[in-house]
A tleap script that builds the chain and sets N, CA, C and O, in Angstrom:
source leaprc.protein.ff14SB
mol = sequence {
  NMET LYS LYS LEU THR LEU ASN LEU THR VAL
  TYR GLY GLY ILE SER VAL LEU GLY ILE ILE
  PHE LYS LEU PHE LYS LYS GLY ILE ALA ASP
  PRO VAL VAL GLU GLU THR LYS SER GLY SER
  PHE SER TYR ASP PHE GLU LEU GLU PRO ASP
  THR GLU TYR ASP LEU TYR ILE ILE GLY SER
  ASN PRO ILE SER GLU ASN LYS ARG THR PHE
  ILE LYS LEU ASP HIE ASP HIE PHE THR PHE
  ASP PRO THR SER ASP LYS ASN PRO VAL THR
  LYS THR GLY LYS ALA TYR LEU VAL THR TYR
  SER PHE ASN THR CASN
}
set mol.1.N position { 90.277 128.002 106.837 }
set mol.1.CA position { 90.462 126.729 107.316 }
set mol.1.C position { 91.768 126.564 108.134 }
set mol.1.O position { 92.829 127.041 107.730 }
set mol.2.N position { 91.668 125.930 109.205 }
set mol.2.CA position { 92.752 125.446 110.221 }
set mol.2.C position { 93.608 124.486 110.169 }
set mol.2.O position { 93.261 123.314 110.312 }
set mol.3.N position { 95.316 124.991 109.877 }
set mol.3.CA position { 96.056 123.603 109.801 }
set mol.3.C position { 95.886 123.103 111.451 }
set mol.3.O position { 95.426 123.539 112.506 }
set mol.4.N position { 96.788 121.524 110.764 }
set mol.4.CA position { 97.232 120.557 112.194 }
set mol.4.C position { 98.237 120.013 111.511 }
set mol.4.O position { 97.848 119.566 110.432 }
set mol.5.N position { 98.731 119.953 111.597 }
set mol.5.CA position { 100.361 118.914 111.442 }
set mol.5.C position { 100.084 117.781 112.271 }
set mol.5.O position { 99.653 118.035 113.396 }
set mol.6.N position { 100.220 116.755 111.994 }
set mol.6.CA position { 100.530 115.429 112.317 }
set mol.6.C position { 102.396 114.628 111.859 }
set mol.6.O position { 102.973 114.343 110.810 }
set mol.7.N position { 102.764 114.539 113.486 }
set mol.7.CA position { 104.157 114.458 112.974 }
set mol.7.C position { 104.942 113.393 113.345 }
set mol.7.O position { 106.104 113.515 113.733 }
set mol.8.N position { 104.200 112.083 113.213 }
set mol.8.CA position { 105.413 110.818 113.598 }
set mol.8.C position { 106.839 110.463 113.222 }
set mol.8.O position { 107.275 110.613 112.081 }
set mol.9.N position { 107.448 110.048 114.102 }
set mol.9.CA position { 108.923 109.272 114.165 }
set mol.9.C position { 108.907 108.501 114.398 }
set mol.9.O position { 108.410 108.392 115.519 }
set mol.10.N position { 109.345 107.184 113.775 }
set mol.10.CA position { 109.108 106.036 114.572 }
set mol.10.C position { 111.187 105.529 113.989 }
set mol.10.O position { 111.770 105.356 112.918 }
set mol.11.N position { 111.643 105.483 115.781 }
set mol.11.CA position { 112.881 104.513 115.455 }
set mol.11.C position { 113.592 103.381 115.600 }
set mol.11.O position { 113.037 102.925 116.600 }
set mol.12.N position { 114.384 102.641 115.329 }
set mol.12.CA position { 114.846 101.532 115.448 }
set mol.12.C position { 114.125 100.248 114.266 }
set mol.12.O position { 113.977 99.030 114.373 }
set mol.13.N position { 113.785 101.294 113.101 }
set mol.13.CA position { 113.506 100.478 112.119 }
set mol.13.C position { 112.224 101.121 111.807 }
set mol.13.O position { 112.015 102.255 112.238 }
set mol.14.N position { 111.132 100.359 110.928 }
set mol.14.CA position { 109.836 100.508 110.756 }
set mol.14.C position { 108.691 99.314 111.125 }
set mol.14.O position { 108.868 98.100 111.227 }
set mol.15.N position { 107.735 99.929 111.251 }
set mol.15.CA position { 106.109 99.603 111.858 }
set mol.15.C position { 105.953 98.308 111.174 }
set mol.15.O position { 105.691 98.194 109.977 }
set mol.16.N position { 106.151 97.219 112.104 }
set mol.16.CA position { 105.745 95.786 111.737 }
set mol.16.C position { 104.228 95.856 111.400 }
set mol.16.O position { 104.570 94.915 110.683 }
set mol.17.N position { 103.522 95.947 111.292 }
set mol.17.CA position { 102.181 95.746 111.178 }
set mol.17.C position { 101.441 97.282 110.167 }
set mol.17.O position { 100.602 97.327 109.267 }
set mol.18.N position { 102.345 98.480 110.956 }
set mol.18.CA position { 101.830 99.832 109.641 }
set mol.18.C position { 101.108 100.815 110.542 }
set mol.18.O position { 100.322 100.419 111.403 }
set mol.19.N position { 101.312 101.790 110.389 }
set mol.19.CA position { 100.505 102.996 111.163 }
set mol.19.C position { 99.603 103.354 110.519 }
set mol.19.O position { 99.780 103.684 109.347 }
set mol.20.N position { 97.888 103.408 111.340 }
set mol.20.CA position { 96.554 104.010 110.585 }
set mol.20.C position { 96.403 104.881 111.546 }
set mol.20.O position { 96.458 104.670 112.757 }
set mol.21.N position { 96.143 106.209 110.799 }
set mol.21.CA position { 95.429 107.175 111.234 }
set mol.21.C position { 94.165 107.390 111.111 }
set mol.21.O position { 93.736 106.761 110.143 }
set mol.22.N position { 93.168 108.134 111.774 }
set mol.22.CA position { 91.184 108.291 111.140 }
set mol.22.C position { 91.696 109.414 111.745 }
set mol.22.O position { 92.662 109.532 112.498 }
set mol.23.N position { 90.656 110.493 111.167 }
set mol.23.CA position { 90.216 111.626 111.905 }
set mol.23.C position { 88.725 112.093 111.419 }
set mol.23.O position { 88.420 112.429 110.275 }
set mol.24.N position { 88.061 112.047 112.307 }
set mol.24.CA position { 86.629 111.926 112.526 }
set mol.24.C position { 85.761 113.326 112.982 }
set mol.24.O position { 86.071 114.153 113.839 }
set mol.25.N position { 84.537 113.285 112.076 }
set mol.25.CA position { 84.543 114.694 112.569 }
set mol.25.C position { 83.174 114.384 113.921 }
set mol.25.O position { 82.337 113.516 113.675 }
set mol.26.N position { 83.110 115.023 115.017 }
set mol.26.CA position { 82.429 114.714 115.836 }
set mol.26.C position { 81.043 114.274 115.879 }
set mol.26.O position { 80.258 115.167 116.199 }
set mol.27.N position { 80.481 113.005 115.616 }
set mol.27.CA position { 79.228 112.476 115.818 }
set mol.27.C position { 79.439 111.521 114.321 }
set mol.27.O position { 79.041 110.357 114.371 }
set mol.28.N position { 79.869 111.870 113.418 }
set mol.28.CA position { 80.012 111.088 111.752 }
set mol.28.C position { 80.729 109.709 112.319 }
set mol.28.O position { 81.440 109.577 113.316 }
set mol.29.N position { 80.333 108.793 111.416 }
set mol.29.CA position { 81.024 107.757 111.438 }
set mol.29.C position { 82.206 107.421 110.887 }
set mol.29.O position { 83.287 107.032 111.330 }
set mol.30.N position { 81.693 107.695 109.651 }
set mol.30.CA position { 82.955 108.039 108.614 }
set mol.30.C position { 84.008 108.993 108.723 }
set mol.30.O position { 83.897 110.175 109.046 }
set mol.31.N position { 85.211 108.260 108.373 }
set mol.31.CA position { 86.144 109.597 108.757 }
set mol.31.C position { 86.315 110.818 107.151 }
set mol.31.O position { 85.971 110.698 105.976 }
set mol.32.N position { 86.889 111.718 107.799 }
set mol.32.CA position { 87.893 112.536 106.919 }
set mol.32.C position { 88.795 112.353 106.361 }
set mol.32.O position { 89.004 112.603 105.174 }
set mol.33.N position { 89.595 111.808 107.249 }
set mol.33.CA position { 90.832 110.809 106.704 }
set mol.33.C position { 90.842 109.564 107.084 }
set mol.33.O position { 90.386 109.260 108.186 }
set mol.34.N position { 91.496 108.400 106.018 }
set mol.34.CA position { 92.108 107.011 106.857 }
set mol.34.C position { 93.122 106.855 105.860 }
set mol.34.O position { 92.857 106.745 104.663 }
set mol.35.N position { 94.386 106.844 106.377 }
set mol.35.CA position { 95.633 106.316 105.538 }
set mol.35.C position { 96.331 105.639 106.635 }
set mol.35.O position { 96.106 105.800 107.834 }
set mol.36.N position { 97.546 104.559 105.888 }
set mol.36.CA position { 98.031 103.950 106.323 }
set mol.36.C position { 99.683 104.224 105.983 }
set mol.36.O position { 100.070 104.570 104.867 }
set mol.37.N position { 100.467 104.034 106.998 }
set mol.37.CA position { 101.781 104.718 107.148 }
set mol.37.C position { 102.623 103.224 107.551 }
set mol.37.O position { 102.066 102.319 108.172 }
set mol.38.N position { 104.195 103.153 107.030 }
set mol.38.CA position { 104.852 102.218 107.356 }
set mol.38.C position { 106.156 102.435 108.138 }
set mol.38.O position { 106.724 101.680 108.928 }
set mol.39.N position { 106.514 103.799 107.665 }
set mol.39.CA position { 107.535 104.662 108.979 }
set mol.39.C position { 106.960 105.489 109.088 }
set mol.39.O position { 105.751 105.696 108.980 }
set mol.40.N position { 108.152 106.338 109.425 }
set mol.40.CA position { 108.326 108.309 109.545 }
set mol.40.C position { 106.977 108.646 108.694 }
set mol.40.O position { 106.480 107.988 107.780 }
set mol.41.N position { 106.628 109.617 109.153 }
set mol.41.CA position { 105.486 110.555 108.039 }
set mol.41.C position { 105.097 112.374 108.625 }
set mol.41.O position { 105.218 112.510 109.843 }
set mol.42.N position { 104.753 113.404 107.997 }
set mol.42.CA position { 104.363 113.856 108.546 }
set mol.42.C position { 103.050 114.467 107.269 }
set mol.42.O position { 103.102 114.596 106.046 }
set mol.43.N position { 101.856 114.747 108.391 }
set mol.43.CA position { 100.640 114.590 107.369 }
set mol.43.C position { 100.102 116.084 107.856 }
set mol.43.O position { 100.193 116.430 109.034 }
set mol.44.N position { 99.433 117.079 106.648 }
set mol.44.CA position { 98.702 118.546 107.022 }
set mol.44.C position { 97.456 117.987 106.971 }
set mol.44.O position { 97.122 117.280 106.020 }
set mol.45.N position { 96.695 118.238 107.940 }
set mol.45.CA position { 95.010 118.442 107.969 }
set mol.45.C position { 94.965 119.512 107.615 }
set mol.45.O position { 95.944 120.252 107.707 }
set mol.46.N position { 93.241 120.088 106.856 }
set mol.46.CA position { 93.143 121.454 106.928 }
set mol.46.C position { 91.872 120.727 107.074 }
set mol.46.O position { 91.295 119.824 106.468 }
set mol.47.N position { 91.539 121.852 108.657 }
set mol.47.CA position { 90.261 121.844 109.228 }
set mol.47.C position { 89.437 122.708 109.496 }
set mol.47.O position { 89.836 123.834 109.794 }
set mol.48.N position { 88.001 122.392 109.460 }
set mol.48.CA position { 86.754 123.532 109.545 }
set mol.48.C position { 86.650 124.290 110.538 }
set mol.48.O position { 86.184 123.571 111.423 }
set mol.49.N position { 86.860 125.732 111.107 }
set mol.49.CA position { 87.108 126.383 111.874 }
set mol.49.C position { 85.994 125.764 112.937 }
set mol.49.O position { 84.952 125.233 112.553 }
set mol.50.N position { 86.397 125.921 114.438 }
set mol.50.CA position { 85.014 125.815 115.430 }
set mol.50.C position { 83.915 124.378 114.857 }
set mol.50.O position { 82.789 124.206 114.390 }
set mol.51.N position { 84.860 123.756 115.178 }
set mol.51.CA position { 84.382 122.605 114.526 }
set mol.51.C position { 85.131 121.171 115.478 }
set mol.51.O position { 86.344 121.063 115.303 }
set mol.52.N position { 84.546 120.228 116.333 }
set mol.52.CA position { 85.296 119.017 117.077 }
set mol.52.C position { 85.573 117.889 115.937 }
set mol.52.O position { 84.888 117.576 114.963 }
set mol.53.N position { 87.053 117.298 116.490 }
set mol.53.CA position { 87.861 116.309 115.791 }
set mol.53.C position { 87.870 115.396 116.944 }
set mol.53.O position { 87.781 115.699 118.134 }
set mol.54.N position { 88.029 113.857 116.239 }
set mol.54.CA position { 88.743 112.659 116.698 }
set mol.54.C position { 89.849 112.110 116.382 }
set mol.54.O position { 89.815 111.203 115.551 }
set mol.55.N position { 90.780 112.410 116.808 }
set mol.55.CA position { 91.975 111.681 115.921 }
set mol.55.C position { 92.249 110.237 116.629 }
set mol.55.O position { 92.260 109.937 117.823 }
set mol.56.N position { 92.484 109.390 115.367 }
set mol.56.CA position { 92.808 108.248 116.393 }
set mol.56.C position { 94.082 107.415 115.672 }
set mol.56.O position { 93.860 106.891 114.580 }
set mol.57.N position { 95.325 107.300 116.240 }
set mol.57.CA position { 96.328 106.686 115.795 }
set mol.57.C position { 96.999 105.502 116.561 }
set mol.57.O position { 97.319 105.553 117.748 }
set mol.58.N position { 97.213 104.167 115.532 }
set mol.58.CA position { 96.788 102.945 115.958 }
set mol.58.C position { 97.929 102.518 115.287 }
set mol.58.O position { 97.883 102.629 114.061 }
set mol.59.N position { 99.116 101.977 115.863 }
set mol.59.CA position { 100.349 101.209 115.182 }
set mol.59.C position { 101.103 100.438 115.942 }
set mol.59.O position { 100.988 100.369 117.165 }
set mol.60.N position { 101.937 99.799 115.246 }
set mol.60.CA position { 103.118 99.226 115.742 }
set mol.60.C position { 104.684 99.204 116.075 }
set mol.60.O position { 105.344 99.032 115.050 }
set mol.61.N position { 105.188 99.288 116.838 }
set mol.61.CA position { 106.744 99.788 116.894 }
set mol.61.C position { 107.439 98.354 116.296 }
set mol.61.O position { 106.950 97.228 116.205 }
set mol.62.N position { 109.182 99.021 115.819 }
set mol.62.CA position { 109.904 97.957 114.846 }
set mol.62.C position { 109.954 96.642 116.103 }
set mol.62.O position { 109.377 96.607 117.190 }
set mol.63.N position { 110.829 95.682 115.495 }
set mol.63.CA position { 110.952 94.397 116.289 }
set mol.63.C position { 112.708 95.049 116.719 }
set mol.63.O position { 113.621 94.404 116.205 }
set mol.64.N position { 112.950 95.773 117.253 }
set mol.64.CA position { 114.682 96.390 118.085 }
set mol.64.C position { 114.400 96.686 119.756 }
set mol.64.O position { 113.387 96.909 120.420 }
set mol.65.N position { 115.707 96.574 120.028 }
set mol.65.CA position { 116.300 96.887 121.168 }
set mol.65.C position { 115.482 98.729 121.321 }
set mol.65.O position { 114.960 99.093 122.375 }
set mol.66.N position { 115.523 99.280 120.553 }
set mol.66.CA position { 115.517 100.546 120.660 }
set mol.66.C position { 113.891 101.247 120.034 }
set mol.66.O position { 113.705 102.388 119.610 }
set mol.67.N position { 113.296 100.581 120.112 }
set mol.67.CA position { 112.191 100.802 119.299 }
set mol.67.C position { 111.254 101.574 120.330 }
set mol.67.O position { 111.092 101.245 121.505 }
set mol.68.N position { 110.669 102.652 119.687 }
set mol.68.CA position { 109.789 103.703 120.257 }
set mol.68.C position { 108.988 104.280 119.038 }
set mol.68.O position { 109.236 103.861 117.907 }
set mol.69.N position { 107.890 105.379 119.288 }
set mol.69.CA position { 107.493 106.497 118.298 }
set mol.69.C position { 107.292 107.499 119.008 }
set mol.69.O position { 106.825 107.262 120.122 }
set mol.70.N position { 107.499 108.603 118.730 }
set mol.70.CA position { 107.624 109.721 118.885 }
set mol.70.C position { 106.297 110.869 117.788 }
set mol.70.O position { 106.400 111.336 116.654 }
set mol.71.N position { 105.200 110.943 118.800 }
set mol.71.CA position { 104.221 111.694 118.407 }
set mol.71.C position { 103.921 112.961 118.595 }
set mol.71.O position { 104.046 113.325 119.764 }
set mol.72.N position { 103.455 114.013 117.603 }
set mol.72.CA position { 103.725 115.284 118.169 }
set mol.72.C position { 102.635 116.086 117.024 }
set mol.72.O position { 102.831 115.850 115.832 }
set mol.73.N position { 101.828 116.754 117.300 }
set mol.73.CA position { 101.036 117.489 116.841 }
set mol.73.C position { 101.161 118.898 116.568 }
set mol.73.O position { 101.096 119.487 117.646 }
set mol.74.N position { 101.243 119.337 116.046 }
set mol.74.CA position { 101.677 121.264 115.399 }
set mol.74.C position { 99.864 121.967 115.023 }
set mol.74.O position { 99.165 121.779 114.028 }
set mol.75.N position { 99.602 122.732 116.198 }
set mol.75.CA position { 97.897 123.283 115.626 }
set mol.75.C position { 98.513 124.666 115.899 }
set mol.75.O position { 99.681 124.981 116.125 }
set mol.76.N position { 97.182 125.534 115.795 }
set mol.76.CA position { 97.122 126.921 115.993 }
set mol.76.C position { 95.617 127.019 117.088 }
set mol.76.O position { 94.419 127.273 116.962 }
set mol.77.N position { 96.773 126.567 118.386 }
set mol.77.CA position { 95.190 127.168 119.585 }
set mol.77.C position { 94.513 126.258 119.439 }
set mol.77.O position { 93.492 126.804 119.020 }
set mol.78.N position { 94.227 124.820 119.487 }
set mol.78.CA position { 93.412 124.168 119.404 }
set mol.78.C position { 92.747 123.938 120.682 }
set mol.78.O position { 93.179 124.823 121.420 }
set mol.79.N position { 91.889 123.184 121.356 }
set mol.79.CA position { 91.493 123.116 122.836 }
set mol.79.C position { 91.495 121.952 122.435 }
set mol.79.O position { 91.138 121.597 121.312 }
set mol.80.N position { 92.062 120.958 123.673 }
set mol.80.CA position { 92.188 119.442 123.441 }
set mol.80.C position { 91.035 119.442 124.543 }
set mol.80.O position { 90.656 120.378 125.246 }
set mol.81.N position { 90.645 118.288 124.497 }
set mol.81.CA position { 89.816 117.191 125.901 }
set mol.81.C position { 90.654 116.728 126.533 }
set mol.81.O position { 91.637 116.187 126.026 }
set mol.82.N position { 90.409 116.862 128.093 }
set mol.82.CA position { 91.323 116.077 128.732 }
set mol.82.C position { 91.800 114.819 129.221 }
set mol.82.O position { 92.680 114.408 129.977 }
set mol.83.N position { 90.355 114.104 128.086 }
set mol.83.CA position { 90.977 112.601 127.974 }
set mol.83.C position { 91.645 112.094 127.185 }
set mol.83.O position { 91.861 110.885 127.103 }
set mol.84.N position { 92.356 113.519 126.019 }
set mol.84.CA position { 93.424 113.033 125.032 }
set mol.84.C position { 94.602 112.558 125.757 }
set mol.84.O position { 94.893 112.869 126.912 }
set mol.85.N position { 95.277 111.751 124.958 }
set mol.85.CA position { 96.541 111.614 125.784 }
set mol.85.C position { 97.546 112.640 125.243 }
set mol.85.O position { 97.208 113.178 124.188 }
set mol.86.N position { 98.734 113.013 125.783 }
set mol.86.CA position { 99.671 113.915 126.023 }
set mol.86.C position { 100.397 114.165 124.645 }
set mol.86.O position { 100.938 113.281 123.980 }
set mol.87.N position { 100.319 115.690 124.273 }
set mol.87.CA position { 101.099 115.903 123.046 }
set mol.87.C position { 102.350 117.235 123.505 }
set mol.87.O position { 102.370 118.362 124.000 }
set mol.88.N position { 103.050 116.458 123.092 }
set mol.88.CA position { 103.642 115.504 122.157 }
set mol.88.C position { 103.630 114.057 123.471 }
set mol.88.O position { 103.405 114.131 124.679 }
set mol.89.N position { 103.940 112.942 122.681 }
set mol.89.CA position { 104.135 111.447 123.498 }
set mol.89.C position { 104.866 110.649 122.893 }
set mol.89.O position { 104.863 110.529 121.668 }
set mol.90.N position { 105.559 110.024 123.650 }
set mol.90.CA position { 106.499 108.728 122.853 }
set mol.90.C position { 106.085 107.289 123.232 }
set mol.90.O position { 106.459 106.936 124.350 }
set mol.91.N position { 105.517 106.565 122.644 }
set mol.91.CA position { 105.178 105.279 122.703 }
set mol.91.C position { 106.333 104.209 122.689 }
set mol.91.O position { 107.158 104.438 121.804 }
set mol.92.N position { 106.602 103.046 123.491 }
set mol.92.CA position { 107.743 102.004 123.405 }
set mol.92.C position { 107.529 101.007 123.058 }
set mol.92.O position { 108.207 100.456 122.191 }
set mol.93.N position { 106.030 100.217 123.906 }
set mol.93.CA position { 105.640 99.017 123.984 }
set mol.93.C position { 105.438 98.261 122.360 }
set mol.93.O position { 105.783 98.850 121.336 }
set mol.94.N position { 105.060 97.409 122.359 }
set mol.94.CA position { 105.079 96.690 120.925 }
set mol.94.C position { 104.014 97.261 120.149 }
set mol.94.O position { 104.085 97.073 118.934 }
set mol.95.N position { 102.835 98.057 120.686 }
set mol.95.CA position { 101.785 98.328 119.611 }
set mol.95.C position { 101.372 99.463 120.608 }
set mol.95.O position { 101.847 99.313 121.733 }
set mol.96.N position { 100.762 100.318 120.467 }
set mol.96.CA position { 99.925 101.398 120.796 }
set mol.96.C position { 98.364 102.431 120.110 }
set mol.96.O position { 97.990 102.691 118.967 }
set mol.97.N position { 97.969 102.676 121.116 }
set mol.97.CA position { 96.811 103.686 120.553 }
set mol.97.C position { 96.878 104.981 121.180 }
set mol.97.O position { 96.626 105.050 122.383 }
set mol.98.N position { 97.141 105.873 120.622 }
set mol.98.CA position { 96.988 107.411 120.983 }
set mol.98.C position { 95.648 108.213 120.116 }
set mol.98.O position { 95.431 108.109 118.908 }
set mol.99.N position { 94.885 108.987 121.068 }
set mol.99.CA position { 93.565 109.425 121.013 }
set mol.99.C position { 93.555 110.992 121.203 }
set mol.99.O position { 93.936 111.478 122.268 }
set mol.100.N position { 93.148 111.716 120.236 }
set mol.100.CA position { 93.214 113.661 120.501 }
set mol.100.C position { 91.737 113.519 120.042 }
set mol.100.O position { 91.371 112.885 119.053 }
set mol.101.N position { 90.773 114.349 121.091 }
set mol.101.CA position { 89.682 115.056 121.169 }
set mol.101.C position { 89.669 116.281 120.791 }
set mol.101.O position { 90.508 116.818 121.514 }
set mol.102.N position { 89.124 117.256 119.928 }
set mol.102.CA position { 89.966 118.468 119.984 }
set mol.102.C position { 88.813 119.466 118.932 }
set mol.102.O position { 88.128 119.296 117.923 }
set mol.103.N position { 89.077 120.372 119.742 }
set mol.103.CA position { 88.280 121.660 118.856 }
set mol.103.C position { 88.963 122.755 118.272 }
set mol.103.O position { 89.880 123.420 118.754 }
set mol.104.N position { 88.257 122.886 116.888 }
set mol.104.CA position { 89.120 124.217 115.456 }
set mol.104.C position { 88.900 125.702 116.554 }
set mol.104.O position { 88.667 126.763 115.976 }
set mol.105.N position { 88.939 125.702 117.267 }
set mol.105.CA position { 88.074 127.022 117.753 }
set mol.105.C position { 88.907 128.380 117.165 }
set mol.105.O position { 88.476 129.511 117.386 }
savepdb mol mol.pdb
quit
């Protein structure tokens, strides 16, 4: 198994509507993991080697002047699709959608 850690830090309070993350194996409609959180968290995925995945993170920032969410993936040399969001990324708007497509080669 290959390890992927999702680290998400919310600044300025907690998410107004929550933070949803879903992990899919490429080509399969049912998520491997689907969870909802309200604030900062870290989540460890145990992934199959040589497999393609899509990770979607959907959330809202707190209602405050200093609102922002910092998202970082720690991984073991995965190959990311060029259409993926940057890693790490900081989102400062009211809401956000972050997507990562990668291979666990």
